[in-house]
Structures are given as structure tokens and as C-alpha cells.
C-alpha positions in Angstrom: 38.7 62.9 5.9 36.6 65.3 8.1 35.3 63.5 11.1 32.7 66.2 11.4 31.1 65.7 8.1 27.5 64.8 7.9 26.9 61.2 7.0 25.2 60.5 3.6 21.6 59.6 4.8 20.8 56.6 2.7 22.6 54.2 0.6 20.3 55.2 -2.5 22.1 58.7 -1.9 25.4 57.2 -1.5 25.2 55.1 -4.7 23.5 57.9 -6.5 26.4 60.1 -5.6 28.9 57.4 -6.7 27.1 56.7 -9.9 24.9 59.5 -9.7 -2.7 35.1 15.1 -0.4 34.5 17.7 -0.6 31.6 20.4 -2.3 33.5 23.0 -0.3 36.8 23.7 -1.2 38.3 27.1 -3.6 41.0 26.8 -5.7 43.7 25.0 -4.2 47.2 24.1 -5.6 50.5 23.1 -5.2 51.7 19.7 -4.4 55.4 19.0 -7.8 55.5 17.4 -9.4 54.5 20.7 -10.4 51.2 19.4 -9.7 47.9 21.5 -8.2 45.0 19.6 -7.8 41.8 21.5 -4.8 39.7 21.0 -5.1 37.3 18.3 -6.4 33.8 19.8 -6.6 31.7 16.8 -3.2 29.9 16.3 -4.5 28.1 13.2 -2.0 27.8 10.5 -2.9 29.5 7.2 -1.6 27.1 4.4 -1.2 27.9 0.9 -4.4 28.4 -1.2 -5.0 26.8 -4.4 -3.5 27.3 -7.0 -0.6 27.9 -4.9 1.9 25.0 -4.4 1.9 23.7 -1.0 5.0 24.5 1.0 6.9 21.7 3.1 6.6 23.5 6.2 4.6 26.7 7.3 5.9 29.1 9.8 4.1 29.5 13.1 1.9 32.4 13.6 4.0 35.1 15.4 4.0 34.8 18.8 3.7 31.0 18.9 7.2 30.8 19.8 8.6 32.4 22.8 12.3 32.7 23.6 13.8 31.3 26.9 17.2 31.1 28.2 20.2 32.7 26.6 18.2 33.6 23.4 15.7 35.4 25.7 18.5 37.4 27.3 19.9 38.3 23.8 16.7 39.9 22.9 16.6 41.7 26.3 20.2 42.9 25.5 18.8 44.3 22.2 15.7 46.0 23.7 18.2 47.8 26.3 20.3 48.7 23.5 20.0 50.5 20.5 16.9 48.6 19.3 14.9 49.8 22.2 16.2 53.4 22.1 17.0 54.2 18.5 14.0 56.5 18.3 15.4 58.5 21.2 18.7 59.3 19.7 18.5 59.1 16.0 16.4 61.4 14.0 15.7 59.2 11.0 13.3 57.2 13.1 12.6 59.9 15.5 9.2 61.8 16.1 9.8 63.8 12.9 9.8 60.7 10.7 7.9 60.8 7.6 6.4 57.6 8.7 4.8 59.4 11.5 3.6 62.3 9.6 6.7 64.4 10.0 8.9 66.0 7.5 12.0 63.9 8.3 13.5 60.7 6.7 10.5 59.4 4.6 12.2 56.3 2.7 13.3 52.9 3.9 14.3 53.7 7.6 10.9 54.0 9.5 9.8 50.6 7.7 13.2 48.9 8.4 12.9 49.9 12.0 9.4 48.6 12.4 10.1 45.3 10.6 12.4 44.3 13.7 10.7 46.6 16.4 7.4 44.6 16.1 8.6 41.2 16.6 11.0 42.3 19.4 8.3 44.2 21.3 5.8 41.3 21.2 8.1 38.5 21.8 9.2 40.4 25.0 5.6 41.7 25.5 7.3 45.0 26.5 4.7 47.8 26.8 7.0 50.6 26.2 8.5 48.9 22.7 5.0 48.0 21.8 3.9 51.9 22.1 6.9 52.8 19.9 5.9 50.5 17.4 2.2 51.1 17.6 2.9 55.0 16.7 4.3 53.8 13.4 1.6 51.3 12.7 -1.3 53.5 13.6 0.0 56.4 11.3 0.4 54.0 8.3 -3.1 52.5 8.7 -4.8 55.8 9.5 -3.3 58.0 6.6 -3.9 55.8 3.8 -4.6 57.9 0.6 -7.9 57.6 -1.1 -6.0 56.0 -4.0 -4.9 53.3 -1.8 -1.3 54.5 -1.4 0.2 54.2 2.0 3.3 56.1 3.6 4.6 59.6 3.2 3.4 61.6 0.2 6.7 63.1 -0.3 8.0 59.9 -2.2 6.2 57.3 -4.2 9.0 54.6 -4.4 7.7 51.1 -4.0 10.5 49.7 -2.3 9.8 51.3 1.3 6.3 49.9 1.1 7.7 46.5 0.4 9.2 46.7 3.8 6.2 48.0 5.4 3.9 45.4 4.0 6.0 42.8 6.0 6.0 44.6 9.3 2.2 45.0 8.8 1.7 41.3 8.3 3.8 40.5 11.3 2.0 43.0 13.6 -1.4 41.5 12.5 -0.4 38.0 13.4 0.6 39.2 16.9 -2.5 41.4 17.5 -5.2 40.4 15.2 -5.9 44.2 14.5 -8.6 44.2 12.0 -7.6 47.2 10.1 -4.4 45.7 8.7 -5.9 43.4 5.9 -8.4 46.0 4.5 -5.5 48.6 4.2 -3.2 46.0 2.6 -6.0 44.9 0.0 -6.5 48.6 -1.0 -2.8 49.4 -1.4 -2.3 46.4 -3.4 -5.2 47.0 -5.7 -3.8 50.4 -6.2 -0.2 49.1 -6.8 -1.6 46.6 -9.4 -3.2 49.5 -11.3 -0.3 51.6 -11.1 2.6 49.3 -12.1 1.8 49.1 -15.7 2.6 52.7 -15.9 5.1 53.1 -13.1 6.9 49.9 -12.9 9.4 48.6 -10.4 12.7 50.4 -10.4 16.2 50.2 -8.6 15.6 48.7 -5.3 12.3 47.4 -6.0 13.1 45.9 -8.8 15.7 43.9 -7.4 13.7 43.0 -4.1 10.5 42.2 -5.8 10.4 38.7 -4.1 10.0 40.3 -0.7 6.6 41.7 -1.9 5.6 38.5 -3.4 5.9 37.0 0.2 3.3 39.7 1.5 1.1 39.2 -1.7 0.8 35.4 -0.8 0.4 36.2 2.8 -2.7 38.2 1.9 -4.1 35.8 -0.8 -3.8 32.9 1.8 -6.3 34.9 4.0 -8.5 36.6 1.4 -8.4 34.5 -1.7 -8.7 37.7 -3.8 -7.7 36.7 -7.1 -6.3 39.8 -8.3 -3.3 39.3 -5.9 -2.0 36.4 -8.1 -2.2 38.8 -11.1 0.0 41.3 -9.0 2.5 38.5 -8.2 2.8 37.6 -11.8 3.5 41.2 -12.7 6.0 41.7 -10.1 7.7 38.9 -11.2 7.8 40.1 -14.9 8.9 43.6 -13.8 11.3 42.4 -11.2 15.0 41.5 -11.8 15.7 37.9 -13.1 17.5 36.5 -10.4 17.4 32.8 -11.6 18.9 33.7 -14.8 22.0 35.4 -13.0 22.6 32.4 -11.0 22.0 29.8 -13.8 24.9 31.4 -15.4 26.8 33.0 -12.4 29.4 35.5 -13.9 30.4 37.5 -10.9 33.1 35.3 -9.7 35.8 37.8 -8.8 35.8 40.9 -6.4 33.8 43.8 -7.7 35.4 47.2 -7.7 34.3 50.7 -8.2 36.2 50.7 -11.3 34.3 47.5 -12.6 31.0 49.2 -11.9 32.2 52.4 -13.5 30.5 54.0 -10.3 32.3 57.3 -11.1 30.6 57.5 -14.6 27.1 57.5 -13.1 26.3 53.8 -12.8 25.4 53.6 -9.1 21.9 52.5 -9.5 22.2 50.6 -12.8 21.4 46.9 -13.1 25.1 45.7 -12.8 25.7 47.6 -9.5 22.5 46.5 -8.3 22.9 42.8 -9.3 26.3 42.5 -7.4 25.1 44.6 -4.4 25.4 42.2 -1.3 22.2 43.2 0.4 20.2 42.4 -3.0 21.9 38.9 -3.2 21.1 38.3 0.3 17.4 38.9 -0.3 17.6 37.2 -3.6 18.5 33.8 -2.1 14.7 33.2 -1.4 13.6 34.1 -4.9 13.1 30.7 -6.1 11.4 29.0 -3.2 9.1 32.1 -2.9 8.3 32.1 -6.7 7.8 28.4 -6.7 4.6 28.8 -4.9 3.2 30.4 -7.8 5.0 28.6 -10.6 4.9 25.4 -8.9 8.4 24.4 -10.2 10.6 22.1 -8.4 13.5 23.7 -10.1 12.5 27.2 -8.8 12.0 25.5 -5.3 15.5 24.0 -5.3 17.1 27.5 -6.6 18.2 28.7 -3.2 20.7 25.8 -3.0 22.3 26.7 -6.3 22.5 30.4 -5.3 24.3 29.6 -2.0 26.6 27.3 -3.6 27.7 30.0 -6.1 27.9 32.7 -3.4 30.2 30.3 -1.1 32.4 29.1 -3.9 33.2 32.6 -5.1 32.7 34.9 -2.0 32.3 32.5 0.8 33.9 33.5 4.3 34.1 31.4 7.4 31.6 33.1 9.5 29.0 31.6 6.9 28.5 34.8 5.1 29.5 35.8 1.7 31.6 38.9 1.2 29.9 42.3 0.4 31.5 45.5 1.0 29.4 47.0 -0.7 29.5 44.6 -3.4 30.5 41.0 -3.9 34.0 41.0 -2.9 35.9 37.5 -3.5 37.0 35.0 -0.9 39.6 36.9 1.0 38.8 36.8 4.7 39.7 40.3 5.3 36.8 41.6 3.1 33.5 42.4 4.7 30.1 41.5 5.0 27.4 44.2 5.6 25.1 43.8 8.6 22.1 44.3 6.3 23.1 41.5 4.3 23.4 39.3 7.3 19.9 39.9 8.6 18.4 39.7 5.2 20.3 36.4 4.2 18.8 35.0 7.6 15.5 35.9 6.6 15.8 34.6 3.2 17.0 31.2 4.6 14.3 31.1 7.3 11.5 31.5 4.5 13.6 29.1 2.0 13.5 26.3 4.7 9.9 26.6 5.2 8.9 26.4 1.8 11.4 23.8 0.6 12.0 21.7 3.8 15.9 21.5 2.7 17.7 20.8 6.0 21.0 22.2 4.9 19.4 25.8 4.9 18.9 25.4 8.7 22.7 24.5 9.0 23.6 27.7 7.1 20.9 29.8 9.1 22.5 28.5 12.5 26.0 29.6 11.2 24.9 33.0 10.6 22.8 33.4 13.8 25.5 32.4 16.1 28.5 34.0 14.4 27.8 36.4 11.9 25.1 38.3 13.8 26.5 38.7 17.1 29.9 39.1 15.8 28.9 42.7 14.2 27.7 44.0 17.5 29.1 45.4 20.9 28.3 42.9 23.7 25.5 45.5 24.9 24.3 46.1 21.5 24.6 49.8 21.6 27.0 49.9 18.7 27.3 48.1 15.6 29.4 47.6 12.5 28.5 48.3 8.9 30.8 45.7 7.7 32.6 42.8 9.7 35.4 40.7 8.8 36.5 37.2 9.3 40.0 38.4 9.6 39.5 41.7 11.3 42.6 43.1 13.0 41.8 46.5 13.5 38.6 48.7 13.2 39.7 52.0 12.4 39.5 55.0 9.6 41.3 52.8 7.0 40.7 52.5 3.3 41.4 49.0 2.9 40.0 46.3 2.0 36.5 47.8 1.1 35.7 47.5 -2.8 32.9 50.2 -2.8 32.5 51.4 0.9 34.1 54.0 2.9 36.7 54.3 5.6 34.0 54.0 8.6 32.9 50.6 7.3 34.0 48.5 10.3 34.0 51.1 13.1 31.5 50.2 15.9 28.8 52.9 16.4 25.5 54.5 15.7 25.5 54.6 11.8 29.0 53.9 10.5 29.4 54.2 7.0 25.6 54.3 6.3 22.8 54.1 8.5 20.6 51.5 6.7 22.0 48.8 8.9 21.0 50.9 12.0 17.5 50.9 10.9 17.3 47.2 9.7 19.4 45.1 11.9 16.7 44.7 14.6 15.1 41.9 12.7 17.8 39.3 13.1 17.3 37.8 16.5 13.5 38.0 16.5 12.8 36.5 13.5 15.2 33.7 14.0 13.1 33.2 17.4 10.1 32.9 15.4 11.5 30.5 13.0 12.8 27.7 15.5 9.8 25.5 15.2 7.6 25.1 12.0 4.5 23.2 11.2 4.9 20.1 8.7 2.1 18.4 6.9 0.0 19.3 3.9 -3.3 19.3 6.3 -4.6 18.6 9.5 -4.7 15.0 9.2 -0.8 14.5 8.7 0.3 17.8 10.4 3.2 17.8 12.9 5.8 20.0 14.2 9.6 20.3 12.7 12.6 21.8 14.6 14.3 24.0 11.9 16.9 25.3 14.2 18.0 25.1 18.0 17.8 27.4 20.6 15.9 27.8 24.1 12.5 28.5 23.7 8.6 27.5 24.3 6.1 26.8 21.6 2.3 27.0 22.0 0.4 25.8 19.1 -2.6 23.6 18.0 -1.9 20.3 16.3 -4.7 18.3 14.8 -7.1 20.5 16.9 -5.3 19.7 20.2 -3.3 22.4 22.1 0.4 21.5 22.4 2.9 23.2 24.5 6.7 22.3 23.9 9.5 23.3 26.0 13.2 23.4 24.5 15.8 23.5 27.1 19.4 23.9 25.8 22.6 25.6 26.0 23.2 24.9 22.2 25.3 25.9 20.4 27.9 25.9 23.0 26.8 22.6 24.5 25.5 19.7 22.4 22.3 18.6 24.5 18.8 19.6 23.5 16.0 18.7 25.6 12.3 18.7 24.5 9.5 18.3 26.7 5.9 17.8 24.9 2.7 18.8 26.7 -0.2 18.0 24.6 -3.6 18.9 26.1 -4.7 15.3 25.7 -2.8 12.3 24.3 -2.3 12.8 20.6 -0.3 11.2 17.8 1.9 13.4 15.6 5.1 13.4 13.8 8.0 15.5 15.4 10.8 16.3 13.0 14.2 17.1 14.2 16.9 18.6 12.0 20.1 16.9 12.2 23.0 19.2 11.0 25.3 17.7 8.3 28.1 18.0 10.5 26.5 16.0 13.4 27.4 12.6 12.5 27.0 10.4 15.5 24.1 12.2 17.0 21.7 10.3 19.5 18.0 10.6 19.9 16.2 9.4 23.0 12.5 9.3 23.7 11.7 9.1 27.5 15.2 7.5 27.9 14.8 5.0 25.0 17.4 5.2 22.3 15.9 5.9 18.9 17.6 4.7 15.6 20.8 6.7 14.7 19.7 9.8 12.8 21.2 10.5 9.3 23.2 13.8 9.5 22.0 16.4 7.0 18.3 15.1 7.2 15.2 15.6 9.3 14.8 12.6 11.9 11.1 11.9 12.3 9.8 10.8 15.8 6.0 9.8 15.0 4.2 8.6 18.3 1.4 9.1 20.4 2.4 12.0 22.6 1.6 12.3 26.5 2.0 15.3 28.6 5.6 15.1 30.0 7.2 13.2 27.3 10.9 14.0 26.8 13.0 13.9 23.8 16.7 14.5 24.2 19.1 14.9 21.4 23.0 14.9 21.8 24.9 16.4 19.3 28.5 15.7 19.0 30.5 18.8 19.3 33.9 17.7 18.3 36.4 20.3 16.9 36.8 20.1 13.1 38.9 21.9 10.5 37.6 23.3 7.2 39.5 25.0 4.2 39.2 28.5 3.1 41.0 31.3 0.8 44.6 30.1 -0.2 44.1 26.8 1.6 43.8 28.6 5.0 42.2 26.7 7.8 39.2 27.5 10.2 38.4 25.8 13.3 34.7 24.9 13.9 32.7 23.2 16.7 29.0 22.3 16.0 27.5 25.6 14.2 30.1 27.9 16.1 33.4 29.2 14.2 36.3 29.7 16.6 38.8 32.8 16.2 41.8 34.1 17.6 40.8 36.8 20.0 43.4 39.8 19.5 43.9 42.2 22.3 41.5 45.1 22.1 42.1 48.8 22.7 38.9 50.6 22.2 39.2 54.3 21.4 36.1 56.7 21.3 36.2 58.6 18.2 33.1 60.8 19.0 29.8 60.8 21.0 26.8 60.1 19.0 23.9 60.9 21.3 23.1 58.1 23.7 26.1 56.0 22.1 29.3 56.7 20.4 31.4 55.7 17.6 34.5 53.5 18.4 37.8 52.7 17.0 39.5 49.2 18.0 43.1 48.8 17.8 45.2 45.6 18.4 47.3 45.2 21.5 49.1 42.0 20.6 50.3 40.2 17.6 47.9 38.1 15.6 49.9 36.6 12.8 49.8 32.9 13.6 49.9 29.7 11.5 48.0 26.9 13.1 50.0 23.5 13.3 46.9 21.3 13.0 46.0 18.1 11.1 42.6 18.6 9.7 42.0 15.0 9.9 43.0 14.7 13.4 41.4 17.9 14.7 39.2 16.1 17.4 42.2 14.7 19.0 44.7 17.7 18.6 42.3 20.4 19.6 41.6 20.8 23.2 38.3 21.9 24.5 37.5 23.8 27.7 34.0 24.3 28.8 33.5 27.0 31.6 30.8 28.1 33.7 27.7 29.6 32.1 27.7 33.4 31.9 24.8 35.6 31.1 26.3 36.7 27.9 27.8 33.6 26.1 28.7 35.6 23.0 30.7 38.0 25.2 34.5 37.6 25.3 34.5 37.7 29.2 31.9 35.1 29.8 32.0 32.6 26.7 31.4 29.1 28.1 33.6 27.5 25.5 37.4 27.7 24.6 39.7 25.8 22.4 43.4 25.3 22.6 45.5 24.8 19.5 49.1 24.6 18.5 50.4 27.4 16.3 53.8 29.1 15.2 54.3 33.0 14.5 54.5 33.7 10.9 56.3 37.1 10.3 55.6 37.2 6.6 52.1 37.7 7.4 51.5 41.5 8.2 48.7 44.1 8.0 48.6 46.8 5.4 46.7 50.0 6.2 44.7 48.8 9.1 43.8 45.2 7.1 45.3 41.8 7.6 46.8 41.1 4.2 45.3 37.8 2.7 46.6 34.7 4.5 49.7 33.2 2.6 49.2 30.0 0.5 49.3 27.1 2.7 51.2 25.2 3.9 53.8 27.8 5.2 57.2 27.5 6.9 57.8 29.1 10.4 61.0 29.1 12.3 59.2 30.3 15.5 58.8 27.9 18.3 55.3 26.1 18.8 53.0 27.7 21.0 49.6 27.0 22.2 46.7 29.7 21.4 43.3 30.0 22.8 40.4 30.4 20.3 37.1 31.7 21.3 33.6 31.8 19.5 33.7 34.1 16.6 31.3 36.6 18.0 33.2 37.0 21.3 36.3 38.2 19.4 35.8 41.9 18.1 39.3 41.6 16.8 40.0 38.4 15.4 41.8 35.8 13.0 39.4 33.3 11.7 41.1 31.9 8.5 44.8 30.9 9.4 47.6 29.7 7.3 48.6 26.1 7.9 51.8 25.5 9.3 53.8 22.8 7.3 54.9 20.0 9.3 58.3 19.9 10.8 58.5 16.3 12.0 
């Protein structure tokens, strides 16, 4: 392969060729049009209007939750890396973007970039990033066609507009910009009139549920009846994900031959139904649609989808394999970065609608492992595909099902640029989902801790301003401290998600122990709160062992997955503007079998907690390491740069027992996560 070739510009082109109101943001700002819009000052929760079914929880308005501690530092790293400078070094979202009125890329990449840039910019209150986002917003709002269509005139695909609707809704919540809702109304009225003769196709057909989210968002603010007609039309024209998972057939690795990609099937239903990102987005389909249908079966459907994906394609990182399509259980198979962030978004939305606590467990597993595990520590480079067993990042052909040899390089746009445009939403939207509003109405409303990370919440509960501070170094340490500051004494329920792995967790309020909370559920503290009241949650972070492909074993502690960090030699492949593309080669052996008893993991695996560093997900400063007994396994070797599947456990090894160190998954850019289990020789 020539290293100087021009990369295919979009996944669409690739498959075509193969198949051929915030809580008080700081200030006013000046729009390009010259109009001054004050930051939104109404933190009132917008609940589902009749006849929509009520959600269990509601996401707080964008900006109500501000990052703190290590989480804020992650957002700052992101802003200082590619996210904050992408438009300066990548033409696809640069000044000639079609979404800025230019003649450049005019499909999904501008909206993708904005979908993450808006929450990143406003959560950090960063004027430079806000200005970058504002250019895309202003052009879109100010260049609506007389018909109501938005976006570049060079294409009329519904799909990129679905992304832009999400970005505009976030922007409106942050700023209160009065232009957004009328533009969305005119566009969606136009779309309703146009869809009967120009229905959803390919990507839009398979991602219709993302637009229904925006339709419901707008309906809850305007009550326009036509919006429910539009939601039902999108449902009729969209792919039936519920049927796919009611009788799930894609239980094996999907290959190019299976899809007949060389026969022109890159964008047919079979290819798109098995496409990783589509499935990650599809997980929310049932809960989203349940708001319209009112069906409890729809509301619970995310659990069925996740169970099938985990059973047939699940990986220790919390992801399912998808390189580019569903790829089976081998931990050397990849997971696409677009899928990681879209899966996280699906879990955030599904948790809000259904209130199912296990979705929070899965969300944390992705956020603390798969998300940071696919970036360099400075977030100036990323992978397209990450692997749980990743022993080399180089120009090899294996083990990808339908992707190319650049798939796991770290760089600007390895393999395809969709992830370069799309990954920015991961950390900001996770931040915005940490706390949610509970209760069907003002009289019973409260707050729910959906996931845990350091943050501050400013909202209004039952008409009273509430400031809540969360201090924690979770997931590395197990203590979470919440301090509640209502403006005046106020009674409301505070629901605390207790992960399924957290048996033995404790909850104290002002030093008084509460009844032991049940794991895998929300524990409720319903009381009259006074300013300064403190809640302390202690999660027991004991090592444990889980089973994977060929009965291999992985080591976990809390929501963190641990890996053997292989020595890394970084070799620059080429410069790419302000960044570069990198190959990473191993400098030591990695083929170990763990000598561990899953039933006695807490006793046999030693935990070392170190001083806290600025970058806890970085190898050089991770605050937690584990020590475990292991033996070298000669029969387990790489092939064409990829680890062969772990041999069926248990395995015999004649090598002497060693003690190896495991570090958090994200800290190890070359890693073994799923190990063969050594047979006892006692």
C-alpha cells in the first residue's frame, strides 16, 4: 500500500466503493448577525408533553452540570488537543467547509464536529471554542432555504441534518438563542412534506431514532402536533431494529465475503444492519420510541439489544466488536471510536428514559476504559479501531473484517475521518449526563446520580435553587462525597446508582450510616436537606475476575478494566499538519497466562494506590496498579501484527511463575486484557 495515497473522504464513499436553558452560564455573547442573546437563565426541566409517555428521569438542561477535578482536566486536554484545533489542521471542518458556506466537505463532518464542539466549548466556558462553534451555528441558522431546508445545497441527504438538529438543540439549551426553535420548526415541517416522495435511505434510514430525539425535544417546547406525525413517519420509514434484535441472527464475525461487498452491497440493508456504529446508535431505539408508543416492551428493549451484543460480540472493554461490522468475541477484533461515543450517547438517553441502573454500569465501563483507551494521552491522535488485546499498531491486514490496514494507527484520520469529526462528543455528553432529574412532576421531583465523576450541579428543585458538589477520584478510588446546598431547607429524594459489582457499598448522611444499599439498583435518600449536608458513598473496589472468549480471564476493579501494559516503541509514520500518524511496536513479551483463581481474586491480586497525577488515564501517572501471578505461554503468538485468539483455558505452561503488573486499560496503548488462565500445578 502506498503511504502517500489520499484517504477516502467518508465512510459513505468507502462502503460505496466496497459495494459500490442552562443553569446560569457566565455571560452574554454577540452573534455574527449582531444580535445579543443572553445566556439561558431558566433551568426548568422540560418534561414530556401529553400524549408522550413520561420518562423515568430527565436530563438536566445543558450547562447545569459543570466538570470538576480530573474530569475537567480531561475536557481541558481535549480542548488543547485535536478537538480545539481540528478546524486549523483538517480541511474537512476548516473554513471551506460546506457547513460554513464553502465548497469543501458538505456531508456529515461539519455537523459531527459541532455536535461535540458545542458542549465542550460551553462546559469549559472557552471563548475561542465558542467562536469556532458559533460560525457553524450562525451559518446554518442564517442560510435556511425558503423551503425550510438547512445545510449545504450540494446534497439533500437527511442524515447530516439529523446530526445538526442534535447540535442545535444543545446550543439552544446553553444559550437560549431565539433563532433555533423557529429554524428547526420550518425545517421539520419541510421534511414532513418531503419524506413521502423522498424517504429515508441508507444512513438516515438506520439512524432515524436520533432524529426522533430531536423531534421530541422540539415537541416538548412547542406542542406542534405535526411533530408527532413526523415521528411516526420516521418510525415507519426507518429500519426495524426491534425486529432485528427480537430474532438476532448476526451471531458470528461478519466478513466482506458474507456481505458480498465486492458485488456492490456496501450500502444495502444487510451491510448497514451489521455496521458497528449503526448498532451502537440503535441501542436507544426502543426507549426513544417508547415515549411515542407508550410500550413497556419498547422501553426495556435496550437491555435485550445489549445482551445480544455482549453475548455474541462482547469485549472486556465494555464494547462490542465492530471493525467495520460486527466481528465476534475474539479480543483482538477492533471497536470503532465512532461506535464508542455513539454507544455512550445511546446509554445516556436510554438511562434517562428507562431509569435502568445497569445502563449506568455499562456507560461507566465505556467512559473509563474504551473512550480514553483509544486516544494518545494528549488527545492529539486517536485510533479508528481499538483492541482489547492490542499487541501492535501498524499497517497490518489482520484481524479486520471489513476495515483497512491503518485501522489501529494513532493519528489524524486513520482508516476514515468519520471518527476524527465525531469523537468530540464523548467526554462532554458524559459530563452532561452525570445527574438527572427524577419525578413525574414538581411535587415529587428530585435528583438522581446516574454516573459518578467530579462535578458541580446547579439546578432548581421544586422551585428552590440547589447547588450540589461531587468530590471524588472515582473510578480510581472508591469514595464519593456529595455536598448539598439548597438555597433554603428543602425536602427531595436523592437517588444514588449502586453498581451491580458494588456489593457491600455504604452510604452515610452527615456521618450517619444509612441502610445497606442493594447493588444493581438506585438507593434513595429522601429527606429535608439543609445547606452543607453531606452524603458519602464508599464503593468496595476489590479486584475481581470475569470470563471471556475461550474462557479467558480479565481483571476488573470497580468500573475499571486492567491490562498488561506492553512496552511501547512509537514510530512516526508521517506528519499530518499539526499532528502526526504513529505506529506503535512492542518492546517486550506479552504472551502470559494468569495464574489466578477467580473465586479468590480479592485475596490473590495485590492493589497499589499511588500519588494522584494530573492525567490518571496516562501510563506515567495512573494512580492504581495491580499485581498478579502469571506464566509465559509459548504457544500464544502474534500473526501479522495481531495477537492470535487466546488459547482455550485452562492452559499448561512450563515457565516459572512471575508477578506481572496490570494497569488501567486506557493507560496501556499496547495491551493484553483477556488472558488465558493457567492450569493449577499445585
